[in-house]
VMD Tcl script that builds the backbone (N, CA, C; Angstrom):
set m [mol new atoms 204]
animate dup $m
set s [atomselect $m all]
$s set {name element resname resid chain x y z} {
  {N N UNK 1 A 58.655 -14.029 -119.279}
  {CA C UNK 1 A 57.812 -13.038 -119.950}
  {C C UNK 1 A 56.771 -13.491 -121.005}
  {N N UNK 2 A 56.900 -14.741 -121.200}
  {CA C UNK 2 A 56.042 -15.384 -122.195}
  {C C UNK 2 A 54.883 -15.786 -121.447}
  {N N UNK 3 A 54.695 -16.009 -120.230}
  {CA C UNK 3 A 53.483 -16.330 -119.558}
  {C C UNK 3 A 52.922 -15.378 -118.517}
  {N N UNK 4 A 51.668 -15.483 -118.395}
  {CA C UNK 4 A 51.072 -14.298 -117.276}
  {C C UNK 4 A 51.218 -14.978 -115.926}
  {N N UNK 5 A 51.417 -13.933 -114.952}
  {CA C UNK 5 A 51.280 -14.493 -113.775}
  {C C UNK 5 A 49.868 -14.399 -113.076}
  {N N UNK 6 A 49.722 -14.764 -111.701}
  {CA C UNK 6 A 48.346 -14.493 -111.289}
  {C C UNK 6 A 47.935 -12.903 -111.112}
  {N N UNK 7 A 49.032 -12.346 -110.791}
  {CA C UNK 7 A 48.849 -10.894 -111.038}
  {C C UNK 7 A 48.349 -10.271 -112.180}
  {N N UNK 8 A 48.669 -10.859 -113.280}
  {CA C UNK 8 A 48.272 -10.390 -114.613}
  {C C UNK 8 A 46.820 -10.655 -114.546}
  {N N UNK 9 A 46.427 -11.741 -114.372}
  {CA C UNK 9 A 44.956 -12.182 -114.719}
  {C C UNK 9 A 44.158 -11.401 -113.585}
  {N N UNK 10 A 44.485 -11.390 -112.282}
  {CA C UNK 10 A 43.748 -10.377 -111.383}
  {C C UNK 10 A 43.553 -9.143 -111.836}
  {N N UNK 11 A 44.521 -8.578 -112.449}
  {CA C UNK 11 A 44.204 -7.071 -112.935}
  {C C UNK 11 A 43.297 -6.994 -114.015}
  {N N UNK 12 A 43.241 -8.228 -114.791}
  {CA C UNK 12 A 42.401 -8.238 -115.974}
  {C C UNK 12 A 41.035 -8.384 -115.633}
  {N N UNK 13 A 40.863 -9.140 -114.501}
  {CA C UNK 13 A 39.737 -9.605 -113.774}
  {C C UNK 13 A 39.139 -8.259 -113.349}
  {N N UNK 14 A 39.869 -7.611 -112.511}
  {CA C UNK 14 A 39.221 -6.310 -112.268}
  {C C UNK 14 A 38.930 -5.346 -113.022}
  {N N UNK 15 A 39.576 -5.153 -114.210}
  {CA C UNK 15 A 39.266 -4.254 -115.267}
  {C C UNK 15 A 38.020 -4.824 -115.932}
  {N N UNK 16 A 37.728 -5.764 -116.301}
  {CA C UNK 16 A 36.595 -6.391 -116.704}
  {C C UNK 16 A 35.403 -6.308 -115.760}
  {N N UNK 17 A 35.494 -6.388 -114.442}
  {CA C UNK 17 A 34.398 -6.212 -113.391}
  {C C UNK 17 A 34.127 -4.723 -113.421}
  {N N UNK 18 A 35.205 -3.661 -113.545}
  {CA C UNK 18 A 34.948 -2.380 -113.760}
  {C C UNK 18 A 34.047 -1.871 -114.795}
  {N N UNK 19 A 34.499 -2.566 -115.997}
  {CA C UNK 19 A 33.906 -2.077 -117.275}
  {C C UNK 19 A 32.313 -2.643 -117.237}
  {N N UNK 20 A 32.183 -3.458 -116.920}
  {CA C UNK 20 A 31.069 -4.649 -117.095}
  {C C UNK 20 A 30.277 -4.346 -116.014}
  {N N UNK 21 A 30.428 -4.567 -114.843}
  {CA C UNK 21 A 29.945 -4.684 -113.546}
  {C C UNK 21 A 29.581 -6.159 -113.346}
  {N N UNK 22 A 29.338 -6.426 -111.751}
  {CA C UNK 22 A 29.281 -7.762 -111.524}
  {C C UNK 22 A 27.645 -8.165 -111.885}
  {N N UNK 23 A 26.916 -7.471 -111.974}
  {CA C UNK 23 A 25.470 -7.756 -112.361}
  {C C UNK 23 A 25.207 -8.196 -113.738}
  {N N UNK 24 A 26.137 -7.500 -114.765}
  {CA C UNK 24 A 25.949 -7.842 -116.244}
  {C C UNK 24 A 26.799 -9.167 -116.122}
  {N N UNK 25 A 27.881 -9.485 -115.448}
  {CA C UNK 25 A 28.727 -10.752 -115.767}
  {C C UNK 25 A 27.868 -11.966 -115.168}
  {N N UNK 26 A 27.129 -11.637 -114.069}
  {CA C UNK 26 A 26.124 -12.750 -113.714}
  {C C UNK 26 A 25.262 -13.187 -114.756}
  {N N UNK 27 A 24.488 -12.101 -115.416}
  {CA C UNK 27 A 23.564 -12.472 -116.513}
  {C C UNK 27 A 24.155 -13.164 -117.707}
  {N N UNK 28 A 25.474 -12.747 -118.003}
  {CA C UNK 28 A 26.013 -13.460 -118.976}
  {C C UNK 28 A 26.411 -14.722 -118.863}
  {N N UNK 29 A 26.829 -15.213 -117.626}
  {CA C UNK 29 A 26.914 -16.529 -116.965}
  {C C UNK 29 A 25.693 -17.381 -117.142}
  {N N UNK 30 A 24.668 -16.802 -116.615}
  {CA C UNK 30 A 23.187 -17.323 -116.606}
  {C C UNK 30 A 22.918 -17.733 -118.115}
  {N N UNK 31 A 22.972 -16.717 -118.938}
  {CA C UNK 31 A 22.623 -16.858 -120.237}
  {C C UNK 31 A 23.391 -18.014 -121.021}
  {N N UNK 32 A 24.767 -18.061 -120.706}
  {CA C UNK 32 A 25.542 -19.049 -121.196}
  {C C UNK 32 A 25.040 -20.506 -120.683}
  {N N UNK 33 A 24.739 -20.571 -119.488}
  {CA C UNK 33 A 24.197 -21.783 -119.022}
  {C C UNK 33 A 23.060 -22.355 -119.719}
  {N N UNK 34 A 22.118 -21.316 -120.095}
  {CA C UNK 34 A 20.981 -21.755 -120.592}
  {C C UNK 34 A 21.051 -22.167 -122.030}
  {N N UNK 35 A 22.026 -21.637 -122.564}
  {CA C UNK 35 A 22.212 -21.744 -124.031}
  {C C UNK 35 A 22.761 -23.176 -124.187}
  {N N UNK 36 A 23.750 -23.552 -123.241}
  {CA C UNK 36 A 24.457 -24.798 -122.961}
  {C C UNK 36 A 23.402 -26.052 -122.884}
  {N N UNK 37 A 22.373 -25.734 -121.961}
  {CA C UNK 37 A 21.483 -26.732 -121.738}
  {C C UNK 37 A 20.684 -26.835 -122.835}
  {N N UNK 38 A 20.268 -25.771 -123.419}
  {CA C UNK 38 A 19.421 -25.998 -124.606}
  {C C UNK 38 A 20.151 -26.695 -125.706}
  {N N UNK 39 A 21.164 -26.353 -125.883}
  {CA C UNK 39 A 21.938 -27.112 -126.878}
  {C C UNK 39 A 22.098 -28.647 -126.846}
  {N N UNK 40 A 22.103 -28.913 -125.481}
  {CA C UNK 40 A 22.263 -30.487 -125.061}
  {C C UNK 40 A 20.791 -31.060 -125.493}
  {N N UNK 41 A 19.902 -30.151 -124.972}
  {CA C UNK 41 A 18.483 -30.862 -125.314}
  {C C UNK 41 A 18.236 -31.014 -126.731}
  {N N UNK 42 A 18.578 -30.132 -127.527}
  {CA C UNK 42 A 18.569 -30.243 -128.864}
  {C C UNK 42 A 19.265 -31.373 -129.790}
  {N N UNK 43 A 20.396 -31.769 -129.066}
  {CA C UNK 43 A 21.120 -32.744 -129.643}
  {C C UNK 43 A 20.645 -33.820 -129.153}
  {N N UNK 44 A 19.843 -34.092 -128.133}
  {CA C UNK 44 A 19.130 -35.538 -127.851}
  {C C UNK 44 A 18.201 -35.469 -128.840}
  {N N UNK 45 A 17.227 -34.708 -129.276}
  {CA C UNK 45 A 16.353 -35.148 -130.446}
  {C C UNK 45 A 14.932 -35.157 -129.400}
  {N N UNK 46 A 13.976 -34.748 -130.214}
  {CA C UNK 46 A 12.703 -35.071 -129.907}
  {C C UNK 46 A 12.395 -36.437 -129.791}
  {N N UNK 47 A 12.707 -37.219 -130.713}
  {CA C UNK 47 A 12.310 -38.800 -130.729}
  {C C UNK 47 A 12.544 -39.644 -129.363}
  {N N UNK 48 A 13.522 -39.002 -128.616}
  {CA C UNK 48 A 14.054 -39.889 -127.404}
  {C C UNK 48 A 12.998 -39.454 -126.257}
  {N N UNK 49 A 12.444 -38.320 -126.244}
  {CA C UNK 49 A 11.464 -37.970 -125.202}
  {C C UNK 49 A 10.134 -38.896 -125.154}
  {N N UNK 50 A 9.725 -39.733 -124.138}
  {CA C UNK 50 A 8.563 -40.598 -124.170}
  {C C UNK 50 A 7.359 -39.860 -123.826}
  {N N UNK 51 A 6.375 -40.513 -124.664}
  {CA C UNK 51 A 5.151 -39.857 -124.690}
  {C C UNK 51 A 4.277 -40.064 -123.351}
  {N N UNK 52 A 3.848 -39.110 -122.633}
  {CA C UNK 52 A 2.990 -39.206 -121.375}
  {C C UNK 52 A 1.841 -40.098 -121.534}
  {N N UNK 53 A 1.724 -41.101 -120.587}
  {CA C UNK 53 A 0.511 -41.772 -120.535}
  {C C UNK 53 A -0.661 -41.445 -120.422}
  {N N UNK 54 A -0.636 -40.351 -119.667}
  {CA C UNK 54 A -1.987 -39.408 -119.443}
  {C C UNK 54 A -2.395 -38.585 -120.691}
  {N N UNK 55 A -1.442 -38.058 -121.432}
  {CA C UNK 55 A -1.565 -37.321 -122.548}
  {C C UNK 55 A -2.345 -38.084 -123.836}
  {N N UNK 56 A -1.852 -39.520 -123.984}
  {CA C UNK 56 A -2.369 -40.383 -124.980}
  {C C UNK 56 A -3.731 -40.898 -124.663}
  {N N UNK 57 A -4.253 -40.896 -123.246}
  {CA C UNK 57 A -5.488 -41.012 -123.013}
  {C C UNK 57 A -6.465 -39.989 -123.254}
  {N N UNK 58 A -5.920 -38.821 -122.848}
  {CA C UNK 58 A -6.783 -37.379 -123.126}
  {C C UNK 58 A -7.022 -37.185 -124.725}
  {N N UNK 59 A -6.045 -37.633 -125.516}
  {CA C UNK 59 A -6.527 -37.611 -126.830}
  {C C UNK 59 A -7.206 -38.661 -127.355}
  {N N UNK 60 A -7.387 -39.874 -126.732}
  {CA C UNK 60 A -8.337 -40.747 -127.214}
  {C C UNK 60 A -9.626 -40.356 -126.833}
  {N N UNK 61 A -9.939 -39.962 -125.451}
  {CA C UNK 61 A -11.252 -39.423 -125.245}
  {C C UNK 61 A -11.713 -38.177 -126.137}
  {N N UNK 62 A -10.923 -37.625 -126.440}
  {CA C UNK 62 A -11.419 -36.367 -127.223}
  {C C UNK 62 A -11.897 -36.679 -128.667}
  {N N UNK 63 A -11.427 -37.889 -129.159}
  {CA C UNK 63 A -11.713 -38.541 -130.343}
  {C C UNK 63 A -13.042 -39.086 -130.190}
  {N N UNK 64 A -13.317 -39.803 -129.041}
  {CA C UNK 64 A -14.621 -40.621 -128.768}
  {C C UNK 64 A -15.882 -39.238 -128.660}
  {N N UNK 65 A -15.719 -38.427 -128.034}
  {CA C UNK 65 A -16.506 -37.478 -127.856}
  {C C UNK 65 A -16.848 -36.874 -129.065}
  {N N UNK 66 A -15.968 -36.496 -129.969}
  {CA C UNK 66 A -16.154 -35.717 -131.196}
  {C C UNK 66 A -17.090 -36.846 -132.157}
  {N N UNK 67 A -16.867 -38.081 -131.835}
  {CA C UNK 67 A -17.516 -39.080 -132.973}
  {C C UNK 67 A -18.897 -39.375 -132.537}
  {N N UNK 68 A -19.510 -38.837 -131.227}
  {CA C UNK 68 A -20.817 -39.160 -130.908}
  {C C UNK 68 A -21.771 -38.140 -131.465}
}
mol reanalyze $m
mol bondsrecalc $m
mol representation Tube
mol addrep $m
């Protein structure tokens, strides 16, 4: 009586699907995945991202044109 059987979990799953619907549950799963990915990217930090080589060249050329 202390633990739930597979039938208990299946009944709970069916009730949740009826209440929320499968579309809403899919959206919640997708949003949760995006939140976890965003959290991981935030933990890595901005300083670990390499600066693109082309971006630095564009910045230098813009400064040269403004000085002429």
